[in-house]
C-alpha positions in Angstrom: 31.7 18.7 24.9 31.0 22.5 25.4 27.4 23.7 25.5 27.6 25.7 22.2 29.2 22.7 20.4 26.3 20.4 21.5 23.9 23.1 20.3 25.6 23.4 17.0 25.8 19.6 16.4 21.9 19.3 17.1 21.2 21.9 14.5 23.7 20.4 12.0 22.2 17.0 12.5 18.6 18.6 11.8 19.8 20.1 8.6 21.5 16.7 7.5 18.3 15.0 8.3 16.2 17.5 6.1 14.3 19.1 9.0 15.8 22.4 7.6 15.8 22.7 3.8 18.4 24.7 1.9 17.7 28.4 2.0 15.5 28.2 5.0 15.8 30.6 7.9 16.7 29.0 11.1 15.7 30.5 14.6 16.9 33.8 15.5 19.6 34.3 18.1 17.0 35.1 20.8 14.5 32.6 19.7 17.1 29.8 20.0 18.3 31.1 23.4 14.5 30.9 24.4 13.9 27.4 22.9 17.2 25.9 24.2 17.4 27.5 27.5 20.8 28.8 26.9 22.3 32.3 27.0 22.5 34.5 23.8 26.5 34.1 24.0 26.0 30.3 23.8 23.8 30.6 20.6 26.2 33.1 18.9 29.1 30.7 19.5 27.0 27.9 18.1 26.0 29.7 15.0 29.6 30.9 14.5 30.6 27.3 14.5 27.9 26.3 12.1 29.2 29.1 9.8 32.7 27.8 9.9 31.3 24.3 8.9 29.7 25.8 6.1 26.3 24.6 7.1 24.5 28.0 7.6 25.4 31.5 6.5 24.4 34.9 8.0 22.7 37.6 6.1 22.8 41.2 7.3 19.5 42.2 9.1 18.0 38.9 8.0 19.3 36.1 10.3 20.9 32.8 9.5 20.0 30.6 6.5 20.8 27.1 5.7 23.3 26.8 2.9 22.5 24.7 -0.3 23.4 21.2 -0.4 26.7 21.4 -2.3 28.2 23.8 0.3 26.9 21.5 3.2 28.5 18.3 1.5 31.8 19.6 2.6 30.8 20.2 6.2 31.9 17.7 9.0 29.3 15.0 10.1 27.8 15.8 13.4 29.4 14.4 16.6 26.3 12.5 17.4 26.4 10.7 14.1 30.2 10.2 14.1 29.7 8.3 17.3 27.0 6.2 15.7 24.2 7.4 18.2 21.7 8.8 15.7 23.0 7.5 12.3 20.4 6.8 9.5 19.1 3.3 9.5 20.1 0.8 7.1 17.5 0.1 4.3 16.7 -3.3 5.7 16.7 -4.0 9.5 18.8 -7.3 10.6 15.5 -8.6 12.1 13.0 -8.0 9.4 9.9 -6.3 10.2 7.4 -6.6 7.4 5.8 -3.2 7.7 9.3 -1.6 7.8 10.2 -3.5 4.8 7.3 -2.4 2.8 8.0 1.4 4.0 11.5 1.0 3.0 10.8 -0.3 -0.5 8.4 2.7 -1.1 10.8 5.3 0.3 13.5 3.8 -2.2 11.2 4.3 -5.0 10.5 7.7 -4.1 13.9 9.1 -2.9 16.1 7.3 -5.4 14.0 6.9 -8.5 14.5 3.2 -8.3 12.8 0.8 -10.8 9.4 0.1 -9.0 9.2 -3.8 -9.6 8.5 -3.9 -5.6 5.6 -1.3 -5.7 2.3 -2.4 -4.4 0.6 0.5 -6.3 -0.3 0.7 -10.0 1.4 3.0 -12.3 -0.5 6.4 -11.7 0.2 7.8 -15.3 -2.4 5.5 -16.6 -5.2 6.8 -14.5 -7.2 9.9 -15.5 -6.2 11.9 -12.4 -6.3 15.1 -14.4 -9.9 15.0 -15.4 -10.9 13.9 -11.7 -8.9 16.8 -10.4 -10.8 19.1 -12.8 -14.0 17.8 -11.3 -12.7 18.3 -7.7 -11.5 21.8 -8.5 -15.0 22.7 -9.8 -16.7 21.4 -6.9 -14.4 23.2 -4.6 -15.3 26.5 -6.4 -19.1 25.9 -6.0 -18.9 25.1 -2.5 -16.8 27.5 -0.4 -17.5 25.6 2.6 -18.9 22.2 3.6 -21.2 21.2 6.2 -19.6 18.4 8.2 -23.1 16.8 8.6 -22.9 16.0 4.8 -19.8 14.0 5.2 -21.1 11.6 7.7 -21.4 8.0 7.2 -22.5 6.1 5.0 -21.3 8.6 2.5 -22.3 10.7 -0.5 -25.6 9.6 -1.7 -24.6 10.1 -5.6 -21.3 8.1 -5.2 -23.1 5.3 -3.4 -25.6 5.2 -6.1 -23.1 5.2 -8.8 -21.2 2.2 -7.1 -24.6 0.4 -6.8 -25.2 1.1 -10.5 -21.8 -0.7 -11.4 -22.6 -3.7 -9.6 -26.1 -3.9 -11.0 -24.5 -3.4 -14.6 -22.1 -6.4 -13.9 -24.9 -8.7 -12.7 -24.8 -8.3 -8.9 -27.8 -6.1 -7.8 -27.0 -4.6 -4.4 -29.0 -2.4 -2.0 -27.4 1.0 -1.9 -28.4 1.2 1.6 -25.8 -1.5 2.5 -22.8 0.5 1.1 -20.7 2.4 3.4 -17.9 4.7 1.9 -14.5 4.4 3.7 -10.9 5.7 3.1 -9.8 3.1 0.7 -10.2 -0.6 0.8 -7.8 -0.8 3.6 -10.0 0.9 6.1 -13.1 -1.0 4.7 -11.0 -4.1 5.6 -10.2 -2.9 9.0 -13.6 -1.8 10.0 -15.0 -5.2 8.8 -12.5 -7.1 10.8 -13.3 -5.1 13.9 -17.0 -5.6 13.4 -16.8 -9.4 13.4 -13.7 -10.3 15.7 -12.1 -9.1 18.8 -8.5 -9.1 20.1 -7.2 -12.7 20.6 -9.6 -14.3 18.0 -8.1 -16.3 15.3 -8.6 -15.2 11.5 -8.1 -17.7 8.7 -6.2 -16.2 5.6 -4.7 -17.6 2.4 -1.1 -18.5 2.1 0.6 -16.5 0.6 -1.6 -13.4 1.1 -1.5 -9.6 0.8 0.6 -8.4 3.6 -2.1 -5.4 4.4 -4.4 -8.1 5.5 -1.8 -9.5 7.9 -1.2 -6.1 9.2 -4.9 -5.6 9.9 -5.0 -8.7 11.9 -1.8 -7.9 13.9 -2.7 -4.4 14.6 -6.0 -5.4 16.1 -4.4 -7.9 18.4 -5.7 -11.0 16.5 -3.9 -14.1 15.4 -3.6 -15.1 11.7 -3.9 -18.7 10.8 -2.8 -19.6 7.0 -4.5 -22.0 4.9 -2.7 -23.5 1.9 -3.6 -21.8 -1.4 -3.5 -23.0 -4.9 -1.9 -20.7 -7.6 -4.8 -21.5 -9.8 -7.7 -22.7 -7.7 -7.3 -20.6 -4.7 -7.7 -21.3 -1.0 -7.8 -24.9 -0.3 -11.4 -25.5 0.8 -10.8 -28.9 2.4 -7.8 -27.7 4.5 -9.8 -24.8 5.7 -12.6 -27.4 6.6 -10.2 -29.2 8.8 -9.0 -26.1 10.5 -12.6 -25.3 11.2 -13.0 -28.6 12.6 -10.0 -28.3 14.8 -10.4 -24.9 16.3 -12.6 -21.7 16.6 -12.2 -19.3 13.7 -13.6 -16.0 14.1 -13.5 -14.9 10.4 -11.9 -15.8 7.1 -10.2 -13.1 4.9 -9.5 -13.9 1.0 -9.0 -12.3 -2.2 -11.0 -14.5 -4.8 -10.4 -12.3 -7.5 -6.8 -11.7 -8.9 -5.3 -12.4 -5.5 -2.3 -10.4 -4.4 0.4 -11.9 -5.0 -0.5 -15.1 -6.9 -3.0 -13.6 -9.5 -5.5 -16.4 -9.7 -9.4 -16.0 -9.9 -11.4 -18.6 -8.1 -14.0 -20.5 -10.3 -17.8 -19.7 -9.6 -18.2 -23.4 -8.0 -15.2 -22.9 -5.6 -16.6 -19.4 -4.4 -19.9 -21.2 -3.8 -18.2 -24.0 -1.9 -16.4 -21.4 0.1 -19.4 -19.5 1.1 -21.4 -22.6 2.0 -18.7 -23.8 4.1 -18.2 -20.7 6.0 -22.0 -20.2 6.2 -22.5 -23.7 7.7 -20.2 -22.6 10.7 -21.6 -18.9 11.1 -18.1 -17.6 10.0 -18.1 -14.3 8.4 -16.1 -14.0 5.0 -14.1 -10.6 4.5 -13.7 -10.4 0.8 -10.9 -8.1 -0.6 -11.9 -7.3 -4.1 -9.8 -4.2 -5.0 -8.9 -5.8 -8.4 -12.4 -6.5 -9.4 -12.3 -4.2 -12.5 -8.8 -5.5 -13.5 -9.8 -8.8 -15.3 -8.0 -10.0 -18.6 -11.1 -12.0 -19.5 -14.4 -11.1 -21.4 -16.5 -10.1 -18.2 -16.0 -9.1 -14.8 -15.9 -12.2 -12.5 -18.4 -13.1 -9.6 -17.8 -12.4 -6.1 -18.1 -14.2 -3.0 -21.1 -11.8 -2.4 -22.9 -13.0 -5.4 -23.4 -16.4 -3.5 -24.1 -15.0 0.0 -27.6 -15.5 1.1 -27.1 -15.1 4.8 -25.4 -11.7 4.8 -22.1 -13.3 6.2 -19.9 -11.8 3.4 -18.2 -8.4 4.0 -17.3 -7.2 0.7 -14.5 -4.6 0.5 -13.4 -2.8 -2.6 -12.1 0.6 -3.9 -11.1 2.9 -6.8 -7.4 3.1 -5.8 -6.3 0.3 -8.3 -8.4 1.2 -11.2 -9.3 4.9 -11.3 -7.4 7.1 -8.7 -5.1 6.2 -5.8 -4.7 9.7 -4.5 -8.3 10.3 -3.3 -8.4 6.9 -1.3 -12.2 6.1 -2.0 -13.3 2.8 -0.8 -16.4 1.1 0.2 -18.0 -2.0 2.1 -20.8 -4.1 1.6 -20.9 -5.5 5.0 -24.3 -7.5 4.9 -25.7 -8.2 8.4 -22.7 -6.2 9.9 -23.7 -3.0 8.2 -24.7 -1.2 11.4 -21.6 -2.2 13.1 -19.4 -1.1 10.2 -21.1 2.4 10.0 -20.6 3.0 13.7 -17.0 2.0 13.5 -16.4 4.2 10.6 -17.8 7.2 12.5 -15.7 6.3 15.6 -12.5 5.6 13.6 -12.3 8.5 11.3 -15.6 10.3 11.6 -16.0 10.9 7.7 -14.6 10.4 4.3 -13.8 14.0 2.8 -16.8 15.1 0.4 -15.0 16.7 -2.3 -13.1 13.4 -3.5 -16.5 11.6 -3.2 -18.3 14.0 -5.3 -15.5 14.3 -7.9 -15.3 10.5 -8.3 -19.1 10.4 -8.6 -19.0 13.0 -11.3 -16.5 11.2 -13.2 -18.5 7.8 -13.0 -21.6 9.7 -14.2 -20.1 11.8 -16.9 -16.9 10.3 -18.3 -15.9 7.2 -20.0 -14.9 4.9 -17.0 -15.4 1.6 -19.2 -13.4 3.0 -21.8 -10.6 3.8 -19.5 -10.7 0.4 -17.9 -10.7 -1.4 -21.3 -7.3 0.5 -22.0 -6.0 -0.4 -18.5 -6.8 -4.0 -18.8 -5.2 -4.1 -22.3 -2.0 -2.6 -21.2 -1.8 -4.9 -18.0 -2.6 -8.0 -20.0 0.2 -7.1 -22.5 2.9 -6.1 -19.9 2.1 -9.3 -17.8 3.0 -11.4 -20.8 6.2 -9.5 -21.6 7.5 -9.6 -17.9 6.8 -13.3 -17.8 8.6 -14.1 -20.8 11.6 -12.1 -19.8 11.8 -13.5 -16.4 11.7 -17.0 -17.7 14.7 -15.8 -20.2 16.8 -13.9 -17.7 16.4 -15.6 -14.6 18.1 -18.9 -13.4 16.9 -22.3 -14.5 14.2 -23.8 -12.3 12.5 -20.2 -12.0 8.6 -20.5 -12.3 6.0 -17.6 -12.5 2.5 -17.3 -12.0 -0.2 -16.8 -14.6 -2.2 -13.8 -13.3 -5.7 -13.5 -14.6 -6.0 -9.9 -13.7 -4.4 -7.3 -11.6 -0.8 -6.1 -12.1 1.6 -8.4 -10.0 3.6 -11.4 -10.9 4.7 -14.1 -8.3 8.1 -15.6 -9.1 9.4 -18.9 -7.5 13.0 -18.9 -7.6 15.4 -21.9 -7.1 15.4 -22.9 -3.3 18.9 -21.9 -2.8 18.2 -18.3 -3.6 17.2 -16.1 -0.4 15.0 -13.3 -1.7 16.0 -11.1 1.0 19.5 -11.2 -0.1 18.3 -10.5 -3.7 16.1 -7.6 -2.3 19.2 -5.9 -0.7 21.6 -6.5 -3.7 19.0 -5.2 -6.1 18.2 -2.2 -4.0 22.0 -1.3 -4.2 21.5 -1.1 -7.9 18.5 0.9 -8.0 15.8 -1.9 -8.5 13.0 -2.8 -5.8 11.2 -6.2 -5.5 8.9 -7.6 -3.1 10.6 -10.4 -1.1 8.3 -13.3 -0.5 8.6 -13.1 3.3 6.2 -10.0 3.2 3.3 -12.3 2.3 3.3 -14.6 5.1 3.8 -15.0 8.9 6.0 -18.2 8.2 9.3 -18.6 6.5 7.6 -20.6 3.6 8.2 -18.0 1.0 11.9 -17.1 1.3 12.8 -18.1 -2.5 9.9 -16.0 -3.9 9.5 -12.5 -5.0 6.6 -10.3 -6.3 7.0 -8.1 -9.4 4.8 -5.1 -10.5 4.3 -5.0 -14.2 2.1 -2.1 -14.3 4.6 0.5 -15.2 5.9 1.4 -18.7 7.8 -1.3 -20.3 11.1 0.7 -21.3 14.7 -0.2 -22.2 15.4 0.8 -18.5 12.8 -1.7 -17.1 14.2 -4.4 -19.3 17.7 -3.7 -18.3 16.7 -3.8 -14.6 14.9 -6.9 -15.0 17.9 -8.5 -16.8 20.3 -7.3 -13.9 17.7 -8.9 -11.5 18.1 -12.2 -13.3 21.8 -12.0 -13.1 21.9 -11.3 -9.4 19.6 -14.2 -8.9 21.7 -16.5 -11.1 24.9 -15.6 -9.1 23.0 -16.7 -5.9 21.7 -19.9 -7.4 
């Protein structure tokens, strides 16, 4: 291949990959010559070749510009792509990496407008994001610049006060001085894990469990040990006790309220038993309580923190599932590990931006958060009932569904013969996403399970998609 052909192929591939957008000006001849270390003559030959392919067009006295997508669709595929050297990856790798699988699902929803049954996020249209943005814009206008010192951990004092106030109103008085504001619950969980364990340690988790908790353990070089978990009662405390007797456990990570993906809510007695078991062995509990406000009952449930008398529960939560996902405001109540968590927050991300903190604090103080939550719970409860009924109607005989008591996800057990990864791929080809069961465990125990998101509007399109999903599953049974 001649030098100018190689340069043309590199630029064409960049256009096909979206590096250069339609109508965007590419480097001038002189700039390209300097950037690629080739002669101006070589660049001119390359640009002429790109013009002949319909990828770029020259504009007198302006330079070379990327043509629109319709024109480029007729252009030849770059040589590198023809040879298979840099072709686009398949939606799902042959050897499945869970984090890549999650990312692939999210990209499909965004890029192809797929039905978001596989999304881990709630429907943002149900959130008062316009109102919160109004607060943020007003704050930004009042303060032309922020002093970085104001952003330092533990966080905005008014937001901390509002969070403490909500806990007090729901029967759990907390010390505002314990709260550390974080970038969502994910950072709160990661900081808590770093505070209580080190690389090589073993951390007990529910099975199945939310994949972000497994990611946190893996990223920090720790090992997860899965504990059998009942779809109604929660983590098997007797099984956990046997594991603790057999080996050293550095921490236990659990979601006692509306666990993702099972949806259960542990009883007060079982929460008490779990806290007492861990306290007897001086094992910290990292409690992921991001769904705490999304209960279907009459009152917000208790937390592990409610029964903690030793400061061993590191309670993590956020507003991402109940108020706004875009601002990523979370927090930790780390008990006796508060100083470590605050220090790690400073070392890891330095600060949480002020404007989102103040905007959320203003909303909590001045607007109808409880009214918003009542509407949200009513919608989720209704849509959970609809999806459960239709799954049992459309899916093959032998299918079973969870009974979520809060949150917005449904756990579906399919007949054993159905491989949820095959179902995931077949559904994706039809513009439907699901959460295959293997995302929620390090074992291979959930290959015939899927998780479905019921937070999005229940439309004719959603019902048709669920029916299609059922037909695909039936064909595989």
